C-alpha positions in Angstrom: 127.7 27.8 -61.0 124.1 28.7 -60.1 123.7 32.3 -58.9 123.7 33.0 -55.2 120.9 34.9 -53.5 122.9 38.0 -53.5 123.5 37.7 -57.2 119.8 37.1 -57.8 119.0 40.4 -56.0 121.6 42.2 -58.1 120.3 40.8 -61.3 116.8 41.8 -60.4 118.1 45.3 -60.0 119.7 45.0 -63.4 116.5 44.1 -65.1 114.2 46.6 -63.4 116.6 49.5 -64.1 116.8 48.9 -67.9 114.6 51.5 -69.6 111.6 50.0 -71.4 111.5 50.4 -75.1 108.3 50.4 -77.1 107.4 46.9 -78.4 105.9 46.2 -81.8 102.2 45.3 -81.8 102.9 41.8 -83.0 106.0 39.5 -83.4 106.5 37.6 -86.6 109.1 35.0 -87.5 112.4 36.4 -88.8 116.0 35.6 -89.5 118.6 38.5 -89.4 121.9 37.6 -91.1 123.3 41.1 -90.6 124.2 41.4 -94.3 123.6 45.2 -94.3 123.1 48.0 -91.8 121.5 47.1 -88.5 117.7 47.0 -89.0 116.6 49.6 -86.5 112.9 48.7 -87.1 113.7 45.4 -85.5 116.5 46.2 -83.1 116.9 49.0 -80.5 120.5 49.9 -79.5 120.8 50.5 -75.7 122.8 53.7 -74.9 123.5 55.8 -71.9 122.6 53.7 -68.9 123.7 50.7 -66.9 121.9 48.0 -65.0 123.0 48.8 -61.5 126.0 49.0 -59.1 127.3 45.5 -60.0 127.9 46.5 -63.6 131.2 48.3 -64.2 130.2 49.5 -67.7 127.7 51.8 -69.4 125.9 50.7 -72.5 127.4 52.6 -75.4 125.7 52.7 -78.9 129.2 53.2 -80.4 130.1 49.7 -79.3 127.6 48.1 -81.6 128.4 47.5 -85.2 127.4 45.4 -88.2 130.1 44.4 -90.6 131.2 41.4 -92.6 127.9 39.7 -92.1 127.9 39.8 -88.3 126.6 41.8 -85.4 129.5 42.6 -83.1 129.1 44.1 -79.7 132.2 45.3 -77.7 133.4 45.7 -74.1 136.3 48.2 -73.9 138.0 50.7 -71.5 136.3 53.8 -72.9 134.9 55.6 -69.9 131.2 56.5 -70.4 128.9 58.2 -68.0 130.0 57.3 -64.4 131.5 54.0 -65.5 135.1 53.2 -66.2 134.2 50.9 -69.1 131.8 50.7 -72.1 129.7 47.7 -73.0 126.9 47.0 -75.5 123.4 45.6 -76.0 120.7 45.4 -78.6 117.1 44.4 -77.9 114.2 43.5 -80.1 111.5 46.0 -80.4 108.9 43.2 -80.7 108.1 40.8 -77.9 108.2 37.2 -79.3 106.2 34.5 -77.7 106.4 30.7 -78.0 108.7 29.5 -80.7 112.4 28.8 -81.5 115.1 31.3 -80.7 118.4 30.8 -82.4 121.8 32.4 -82.9 125.3 31.5 -84.0 127.5 33.3 -81.5 131.2 33.8 -80.7 131.7 34.9 -77.1 134.2 37.3 -75.5 137.0 35.9 -73.3 138.0 37.5 -70.0 137.3 37.0 -66.4 134.4 39.1 -65.1 132.7 39.3 -68.5 129.4 37.9 -69.7 128.3 37.4 -73.3 124.6 36.6 -73.5 121.8 35.7 -75.8 118.5 35.8 -73.8 114.9 37.0 -73.6 113.4 38.9 -70.8 110.2 40.7 -69.6 109.7 42.2 -66.2 108.4 44.9 -63.9 109.8 47.7 -66.0 107.4 46.6 -68.7 104.5 46.2 -66.1 104.9 42.4 -66.4 106.1 39.6 -64.1 109.8 38.8 -64.4 110.2 36.0 -66.9 113.5 35.2 -68.6 115.3 32.6 -70.7 119.1 32.6 -70.8 122.2 31.5 -72.7 125.2 33.1 -70.9 128.8 32.5 -71.7 131.1 33.7 -68.8 134.4 35.0 -70.1 136.3 33.2 -67.4 135.6 29.8 -69.1 134.3 30.1 -72.7 134.2 26.3 -73.0 130.9 26.3 -71.1 127.5 28.0 -71.4 125.0 28.5 -68.6 121.3 27.9 -69.5 118.6 29.1 -67.2 115.0 30.3 -66.9 113.2 32.6 -64.5 109.5 32.5 -63.8 108.0 35.4 -61.8 111.4 36.2 -60.5 112.3 32.7 -59.4 115.3 31.0 -61.1 115.2 27.4 -62.2 118.7 27.2 -60.8 121.2 27.8 -63.6 122.7 24.8 -65.5 126.3 24.9 -66.8 126.7 22.9 -70.1 130.0 22.0 -71.7 130.5 23.2 -75.2 131.9 21.2 -78.1 134.5 24.0 -78.8 135.8 27.1 -77.2 133.2 29.7 -78.0 135.7 32.5 -77.9 137.6 31.1 -80.9 134.8 29.6 -83.0 131.1 30.2 -83.6 128.7 27.9 -81.7 125.0 27.5 -82.5 122.7 28.2 -79.5 118.9 27.7 -79.7 116.0 27.3 -77.3 112.5 26.0 -78.1 109.9 27.6 -75.9 106.5 25.9 -75.8 103.6 25.9 -73.3 104.9 23.7 -70.4 108.2 22.9 -72.0 111.5 24.7 -72.6 114.4 22.9 -74.5 118.0 24.2 -74.9 120.1 23.1 -77.9 123.9 23.5 -78.6 125.0 22.9 -82.2 121.6 21.2 -82.8 121.9 18.8 -79.8 119.5 18.9 -77.0 121.4 19.7 -73.7 118.6 20.6 -71.2 114.9 20.4 -70.8 112.8 22.3 -68.3 109.1 21.7 -67.8 106.0 22.8 -65.8 106.6 25.6 -63.3 110.1 26.3 -64.7 108.7 27.5 -68.0 107.9 31.2 -68.6 104.5 32.1 -69.9 104.9 35.8 -70.9 106.1 37.2 -74.2 109.6 38.6 -73.9 112.1 41.0 -75.5 115.1 39.3 -77.1 118.6 40.6 -76.2 122.2 40.2 -77.4 124.6 41.6 -74.7 128.1 41.9 -73.4 128.9 43.4 -70.0 131.3 43.2 -67.1 131.3 43.3 -63.3 133.8 44.1 -60.5 131.6 42.6 -57.9 130.0 39.4 -59.1 133.3 37.6 -58.8 131.9 34.4 -57.2 129.8 33.8 -60.4 131.7 35.6 -63.2 135.2 35.5 -61.8 137.4 38.4 -60.6 137.4 41.2 -63.2 140.6 42.1 -64.9 140.6 44.2 -68.1 142.6 42.2 -70.6 144.3 45.2 -72.1 142.2 45.2 -75.3 138.6 45.4 -76.4 136.6 42.2 -76.1 134.0 41.3 -78.7 131.0 39.0 -78.8 129.8 38.4 -82.4 126.5 37.0 -83.7 126.5 35.6 -87.2 122.7 35.5 -87.3 119.7 35.8 -84.9 116.4 34.0 -85.8 113.0 33.6 -84.3 110.5 31.1 -85.6 107.1 31.5 -84.2 105.6 28.2 -82.9 103.7 26.6 -85.7 105.5 28.5 -88.5 107.7 26.7 -91.1 111.4 26.6 -90.4 113.3 29.4 -92.1 116.7 28.0 -93.0 118.5 24.7 -93.5 119.9 23.5 -90.2 117.5 25.4 -88.1 116.4 23.6 -84.9 112.9 24.7 -85.8 113.0 22.3 -88.8 112.8 19.4 -86.2 110.2 21.1 -84.0 106.5 20.4 -84.7 103.3 21.1 -83.1 102.1 17.6 -84.1 100.8 15.4 -81.4 98.8 12.3 -80.6 96.9 12.3 -77.3 95.6 8.9 -76.2 94.4 10.4 -72.9 96.4 8.3 -70.5 96.3 11.6 -68.5 94.9 15.0 -69.2 98.0 17.0 -70.3 97.6 20.4 -68.8 100.4 21.8 -70.9 98.4 20.9 -74.0 94.8 21.4 -72.9 93.0 24.2 -71.1 89.8 23.2 -69.3 86.9 25.7 -69.6 85.3 26.5 -66.3 82.8 29.0 -64.8 81.3 30.6 -67.9 79.0 29.9 -70.9 78.9 31.0 -74.5 75.7 33.1 -74.4 72.0 32.9 -74.2 71.7 29.9 -76.6 73.6 27.7 -74.1 71.6 26.3 -71.2 74.7 25.1 -69.3 77.8 26.4 -67.7 81.3 25.0 -68.4 82.3 23.1 -65.4 85.8 21.5 -64.9 84.2 18.8 -62.7 82.5 17.5 -65.8 86.0 16.8 -67.4 87.7 13.5 -66.5 90.2 11.1 -67.9 90.1 7.4 -67.1 90.9 4.2 -68.8 92.6 5.9 -71.7 89.5 8.0 -72.4 88.6 11.6 -72.2 85.1 12.0 -70.7 83.1 15.2 -71.2 79.8 15.1 -69.4 76.5 17.0 -69.5 74.6 16.9 -66.2 71.7 18.5 -64.4 73.7 20.7 -62.0 72.8 24.4 -61.4 75.8 26.7 -61.8 75.4 30.4 -61.9 72.2 31.2 -63.8 72.1 27.9 -65.7 70.4 24.7 -64.7 73.0 22.4 -66.3 76.7 21.8 -66.3 78.6 21.0 -69.5 82.2 20.3 -70.4 84.9 21.6 -72.8 88.7 21.5 -73.3 90.7 23.6 -75.8 94.2 23.5 -77.0 96.6 26.0 -75.5 98.3 26.4 -78.8 96.7 27.8 -81.9 97.2 25.2 -84.7 97.1 25.8 -88.4 96.9 23.9 -91.7 97.2 20.1 -91.2 95.3 16.9 -90.4 93.0 16.8 -87.4 91.7 13.4 -86.2 89.6 12.0 -83.4 88.1 8.7 -82.3 84.9 9.7 -80.5 81.4 8.7 -79.4 78.9 11.6 -79.1 75.9 11.8 -76.8 72.3 11.2 -77.9 69.5 13.6 -76.9 67.5 16.3 -78.5 68.9 19.8 -77.8 72.4 18.4 -77.2 75.7 18.6 -79.2 79.1 16.9 -79.1 81.8 18.5 -81.2 85.4 18.7 -82.3 86.2 22.0 -84.0 88.8 24.7 -84.6 87.9 28.2 -83.7 89.4 31.7 -83.7 87.2 34.9 -83.9 85.1 34.7 -87.0 86.6 31.5 -88.3 85.9 27.8 -87.5 85.9 24.3 -88.9 83.3 21.9 -87.3 82.7 18.2 -86.9 79.5 18.0 -84.8 77.5 15.0 -83.5 73.9 16.3 -83.3 72.3 14.7 -80.3 68.8 14.5 -81.9 70.3 12.3 -84.6 73.6 10.8 -83.4 73.7 8.7 -86.6 74.9 11.7 -88.5 77.7 14.3 -88.2 77.4 17.8 -89.4 80.4 19.1 -91.3 81.0 22.7 -92.2 83.3 25.8 -91.9 82.6 29.4 -90.9 83.8 32.5 -92.7 83.3 35.7 -90.8 80.6 34.0 -88.8 78.8 32.8 -92.0 78.4 29.0 -92.6 80.2 27.4 -95.5 79.7 24.0 -97.2 77.4 22.5 -94.6 76.6 18.8 -95.0 75.1 16.0 -92.9 76.9 12.7 -93.3 75.8 9.3 -91.8 78.1 7.6 -89.3 77.9 4.1 -87.8 76.8 3.5 -84.2 79.4 3.7 -81.4 82.9 5.0 -81.7 83.8 6.6 -85.0 87.0 8.0 -86.5 86.5 11.5 -87.8 89.0 13.8 -89.3 89.7 16.8 -91.6 92.6 17.9 -93.7 92.8 21.7 -93.8 94.9 23.5 -96.4 94.9 26.9 -98.0 92.8 25.6 -100.9 90.3 23.2 -99.3 89.1 21.3 -96.3 88.5 17.5 -96.8 86.4 15.6 -94.2 86.8 11.9 -93.4 84.7 9.3 -91.6 86.4 6.0 -90.7 89.2 6.8 -93.2 86.9 7.6 -96.2 86.6 11.1 -97.6 83.0 12.1 -97.3 82.9 15.8 -98.0 85.1 18.7 -99.3 84.8 22.5 -99.1 86.7 24.1 -101.9 85.8 27.8 -101.8 89.4 29.0 -101.2 88.4 32.6 -101.0 86.2 31.9 -97.9 88.1 29.1 -96.1 89.5 29.9 -92.7 93.1 31.1 -92.9 94.0 32.0 -89.3 95.7 29.6 -86.8 93.0 28.5 -84.3 92.5 26.6 -81.0 91.2 23.1 -81.2 88.1 22.4 -79.1 86.2 19.3 -77.8 83.0 20.0 -76.0 79.4 18.8 -75.1 76.6 21.3 -74.4 72.9 21.9 -74.6 70.5 24.5 -75.7 66.8 25.4 -75.1 66.7 27.9 -78.0 68.6 26.4 -81.0 65.6 24.3 -81.9 66.1 24.6 -85.7 69.6 23.1 -85.5 69.6 21.0 -82.4 66.0 20.1 -81.8 63.8 20.9 -78.8 65.7 20.4 -75.6 64.6 17.5 -73.4 66.1 16.9 -70.0 67.9 13.5 -70.5 67.2 12.6 -66.9 70.7 11.4 -66.3 74.3 12.4 -66.9 75.5 11.9 -70.5 79.1 11.6 -71.4 80.9 12.4 -74.7 83.8 10.0 -74.9 87.0 10.7 -76.9 89.5 7.8 -77.2 92.2 9.7 -79.2 92.9 13.2 -80.7 95.7 13.9 -83.1 97.0 16.8 -85.1 99.6 16.3 -87.8 101.3 19.5 -89.2 102.0 19.7 -92.9 105.2 17.9 -93.9 105.2 15.8 -90.7 105.1 12.0 -91.1 101.9 10.3 -90.1 101.9 9.4 -86.4 99.9 6.2 -86.1 98.6 3.3 -88.2 95.4 4.2 -89.9 95.9 7.9 -89.7 94.5 9.8 -92.7 97.7 11.7 -92.7 99.5 8.5 -93.9 97.7 8.9 -97.2 
């Protein structure tokens, strides 16, 4: 059942009392099959504390072992510290972000016990309380409770029936955490989806844990020690960073892709961030203004207007993907603006690296195609395009970037030593400049609002089937 208010308060105490362990600087994809000794560069073993008065056990490092290809954590009646019982927990040293979290787990049976696979960050780490849970209560190991917490607020708690008793057989648990969406899977089957405000946004520490309580009987059942140690076992634990290839056959991550097609029926705030209130330096004569971004009639409209904001005399518009995307096929159907000193663009960017498709306003009958390596241009070429809407695209791999106009390859950059290699955000924008005369022409006030229109944007990750008829990914 969902936790009561009293339980929420107790659990908050639990999570703020846990000592914080140093986290790694970055979190990479991994799979740990526990074939050897516990990797203490990846896992920290909790020892010598408990999570508050509701917990009748103390975390004991001696209750954690790796043997026979599994991580096993144990609840038993060894007194430790001021508690009558011992329990166990391991936590990741790194703080994974968006991606796929997976385990094959066998839970411990016994009223008043909890076997868990979850991620958490909170006030003890100087962060808001965000959490994502799989919890099997020992009183009924034929169910699992899935849940999320955002800034200390629970999404409710959702019991899910399991295909088998998880105390007698291993069950696969996985959650896929993306911006704006959180999906829970059991044995590869989707069992719950949370969206919007129910989805955490902060990187979290990953936990495997078994513990007991004498007091949370309304949720966990009345505690009775069963007369023998109770074990929770994990055959493997894996994390696949969002956008990375799946790591093993049967992984839920193999069916997860960052690919998308956006026809702009609405502006999807979980996919796009709208730039607002700043500019990109002295070369830009305008300020990004969210009021210049609109979606109507299945079209994204990015406008340049005479509107003083801050120290600039014009307002311009930009959206950028919330996710960083990597190798793959990028496509758009768009119509740039005409006007000297103006630019409409689709491009990828991360510090020092970019791939550009630019409509230069002084000559909207051409697109400029190029890449950037450590802020140095690479493979620049101007290519004619027909009037009106045009389909543009690029296929980015480790060895080259191929550019397309209306389905025909028009340019390639093949200097693999200098090609961008880092995952990057995808941008669409329109802006003006008084100073970039050599590239954009002398700026002339257009005398009216000009709108860069985008009918469709798509990204197709490597290995993903093409997503629409006519996509260059189909070839």
